[in-house]
N, C-alpha and C positions, 0 to 999 in steps of 0.2 A: 553208362559205365558204372560198375560197382567197385567199391573199394572195401577191403576187409582189413580189420585191425586185429592183430594177434596180441595176446597179453605178453608174449615173450619179445615182442618187437621193441627196439629201443628208440624207434623213430616216433616223434609226437605228431599228432594230426590235430589241427585246430578245427573246431566245429564249423567255422565259416567255410573251410575248404571242402567240406563234404556237401554233397548235394542230395537232398531228399525229395522225392516226388510230393507235390501238393504242399510244399512248405512256403512260408512267406519269404520274400527276398531278404537277404541278410542285412540290407541297409536300413530297413524299418525296425524300430524297437518295439518289442511286445509290451503292451500295457497290461499290468496286473492290478486288479481292483482289490483292495484290502477292505473288508467289511469289519467294522468294529463289533465285537460281541455285545449282546444286550447287557444291561446292568445286572440282571439276575445271573447270567452265566459268568460274568466277570467276577461277581462277588462269590459265587459258588466255585470258582476256579475250574470251570469245565468248558469244553469246546461248545460253542454256539452253533448248532446245526442249522441248515437252511430253513427247516420248518419248525423252528423252536416255538413252543406254545407261549412262552413268556415274552419273546422279543417284541411283539406289537404293543405290549402294555407297559413294559419296563425299558424305556429307551436308555442308551448308554450315557446320555448327558444328565440323567436324573437317578443316580444310584440310591438316594435317600428313600425314594418311594419303595423300592424293593426291600431295602434294609429294614424299614419299619414293618412292612407286612411280614417279612421273614422272621423277625424277632417274635412276633405274636403267633402267627399261624404255622410257620415252617414251610420250607420250599416244597416238600413232597405233597403237603396238603393243598397248597396253592395250585400246583400243577394238576393234581387229581380233581380239584374243584373246577378248574377251567376246562379240563377235558370233558367233564360231564355236561357242560353248558353248551348251547348253540353259540356260534361265533357272534351273532347279533347281540347277545347279552353279556359277553365277556368283559367288554370295556366298563360297563356299569358295575359288574361284579368286582372288578379290580378296584374301581373308585370306592366302592363300599368297604372292601377289605382294608384299604389304606386308611379310610376315615375311622373305621372301627379300631384298627391297630393304633392310630394316633390317640384315640380316646382311651384305649386300654393302657397305654403308656402313661397318660396323664392321671387316670383314675383306674388303678388295677382291679378294684372290686366291682364297680358298676359300669365302667366303660361309657359308651354313648347313651346307655339307658339312664345313667345318672344325670347327664346333660339334659336329656329329654324331660326327666322328672323335675329338674330345677326350672326349666322353661315353663312347664305346665303349672308349677307352683306360682311363678311370677304372673302368668296369665290369670290364674284364679284370684290372686291378690289384686291385680289391676281391675278385674271385673267387679270385685267387691267394692273397690274404691269408686268405680264409675257408678255402680248402683246407688251407693251412698250419696254421691254428688248429685245424681239425678233426683233422688228423694229430697235432698235439701233444696234444690231448685223448685220442685213442685211445692214444697212446704212454704217457701218464700212467696211463691205465686198465690198460694192460699191465704197467707197472712196479708198480702197486699190487697186481695179481693175483700177480705174481712174488714180491713182498714178503710177501704173505699166505701163499703156498705155502711160503716159507722159514720163516716164523714157525710154521706148523703142523708142518713137518718137525722143527724144533728142539724143539717141545713134545711130539713123539712122536705126533702125531695125523696122520691121513691128510690130504693136501692137498685131498681132495674134501669139504670142509666144507659147501659149499652147492651146490645144483644150478646157481645162477647163475654161480658161479666156475668150475664144471666146463664149462659151456657156453662161457664165455669162453676157457678153455684149449683147447677143441676147435676153436674158430675162430681160433686163434692162427697168424699167418703173418708172414713177414718181407718188408718192402719197403724199397728203398733210400731213405735220407734225401735223397740227392742229387736224387731225383725232385722233391722239394719245394723245393730250394735251387738257384737258377740259377747260383751262383758255384762250386759244387763239381763234381768230375768224377763221371760215372755209375759206380756200382759201388764208390765209395770207402768209404762207410760204410753198414753195414746195421743197421737198427734194427727191433726187433720191433713189429708193429702187429697190430690185430685186423682181420678182414675182415668 
């Protein structure tokens, strides 16, 4: 049975009184799923479409991530960059952009390159300290071997008391201490070291 409703009719018809083919029974409520827009679309105040490029990488519960990247790179550049990449590389690219953006906000001139240079400088300084400490250890070993040789000579024994000390004496060479110290001139002081 069909029912028609005219606009001029004064009678009101409730939606439950009408019957439509293939419709669910009126007693069951329809469930509507509301999907929250991604952080990028929420910040840009636009509708988040089903296949939003930014949605997988900027979840709605982490808006700071997009805000930081957006301040440095801009939304259109981020979208363009992600569209040019295969999907397997997009997550790493977003992580890199967010890291670079955080670095740029902390150091606007050098960004993460400044942090890398600082770390490389620390590595170089620590390597120099390590080389100097190793040279001092070898120097002390040499002094100990020389002292032992003097003690054996005074006691009337041969300085070849042990094979280890003899091998140390065979490997004995001199290198300049100025090689280890930046403040002195080359060739100014020569100290014995083991090779």
